[in-house]
C-alpha positions, 0 to 999 in steps of 0.5 A: 114606395107603394108602386113597388108593393102593387107591382109585386102583388100584380106579379104574384097574381099574374104568376098564379094564372099560370099556376092554375093552368095545366102543366106544360113544363118539360122537366115537370112532365118528364120526371118531377110529376111523373115520378110523383105519380109513380111513387103514389101508384107504387106506394114506394119512394124507391128509384124507378129503374132504367135510364129514363127516370134516373133522377128518381134516385136523387133527393126527392122531398119535392116529388114526395110532396107532389105525390101526396098532393096528387092524391088530393088534386092534380092541380095542387103541385103547380100551386105548391111550387107557386106558393113556395115562390111567394114564400121566397119573395117574403123571405127576400123582403124580410132580408132586404126590403120591398125593392129587393123582393120585387127585383128578385120576383120580377125576373122572367126566371122566377115568373116562369118557374112559378107556373110549373111544378119544378122544385127549384123554388122549393129548394130556394125557399128552404135555403133562404129560410136557413139564411133568415133563421138561426140555430135549430131552425137554420139546421132544419131548413138546411136538412130540408133543402138537402132532401129536396135537391142535390145542389142545396148541399153545396149551397149550404156550405155558403151558409155554414161549413157544417154540411147539414144537408147530408141528413136530408139526403141520407133517408133517400140514400138508404132507400136507394141502397135497399132497392138497388144496392147503390147508396149513390144511385143514379151515380155509378150506374153508367147512365151517361149523364155525368158528361153533362157537367160541361154541357155544350162544351167547356167554353160554354160552361166557362162563359155562364156567369156572363150568360146568366145576365146577358143570354135571354135563354137564362131569363134573368137579365142584367139589372140584378147585376147592375144593381149589385155593382151599384149597391153591394157595399150597403148590405151584409149578405155580400160575402154569402152572395158571392160565395154562393155565386162561385159555387153555382159557377163550379156546378154542372153547366146544365139547366141554364138559370134555374140552378142559380136561383139561390145566389140570384135571390142573395144578389137581389138583397143589394137593393136594400137601400134603393136610390132613385136610379135603382128604383127606376131600374127595378120598376122597369124590370117589373113592368117587363116581367109582368107584361111578358108573363101576362102575355105567356099566361093568357093562354091559360085563361079559357081553360081556367074559366071553363071556356076550353077543355083541358084536352083541347088545351093540351092538344094545342099546347103540348110539344108532341114532337119533343116527347110529350104525350096525351090521349088526344082522341080518348082512345086509350080511355075507352079501350084500356081497362084497369086490368090491362098493362101497356108497354110504352116505347119511344115516349119521353114525358109520361105524366099524362099517361093515365092507364096501367103501363111500364116504359120500355126502360123498366119493363118486366120480362115476366109481365104479360103486356096486353098492348104495346 
């Protein structure tokens, strides 16, 4: 149906508006982009010491791509993640048709991720490509997925029992060992994040399969589940979808729906033969998804069209109470020289710090800091 195609195109364009605006995403400002910026500044992919950016020791192909893109333009990382989202929807389309593609892409989860420089859509695209392609290409995409995010190693087992993702993790493990003496950094470093497996408690962890579809915080909604129940008999990816869903359930209970993106894409393939009811449900979800995302992205339009400065936009939209930082009045730009070195305390999200600095969690005792 043409209406499905045009709704999909509209969703892609609405998501693009968010991708063109300045970054506001918490994890992007905390570590995805901050690590990329530091990797670029240090000319090194070694883990960043301390317990603030401990995730820098995990597979970091996504952050490496962002580091290279930041050397060209600070706008590129968000556009890259949006582009991987478009690739995801193309792969879902090739595997299950237009209805499946719109069902997946119109979820609020995908809409939100398409507007931030996270790495979940990158990992999901590699994994979907591994499902779509065969033989050597499948192996290459599984390696790339493993090099991007640790859960991809587990999800790869739903595609093939050979853990090819280890080959993607290995280069970063060797860098970890060379710089820290620990192949498995940040694990075994006593940073304390391992307890997050049962984030919010065991009952919360156990209830996540229901929360994924019925808790608004997960940004998914029940329509994918309803359509899967109706149409699971009509598509060949049921086994891999259920297995990947089970693997997600066994993973840590953090990050709400982001870690479930790959099984959600596979569940969407149950719309391969849409009935009138399924088509109506997908159109309803798409209208809601486009409307909500358009409302959320409207704030970017003034800065995109030059009617508002980035500084004014970020001053009004960053969550300073939640650890974000920005040089609101330009004092640091005017007073901190390139030869200075600032020691930063009590800030969490450092992406917009634009002067030479060390954070207190990785301060060097022999460095002479000019400002604190």
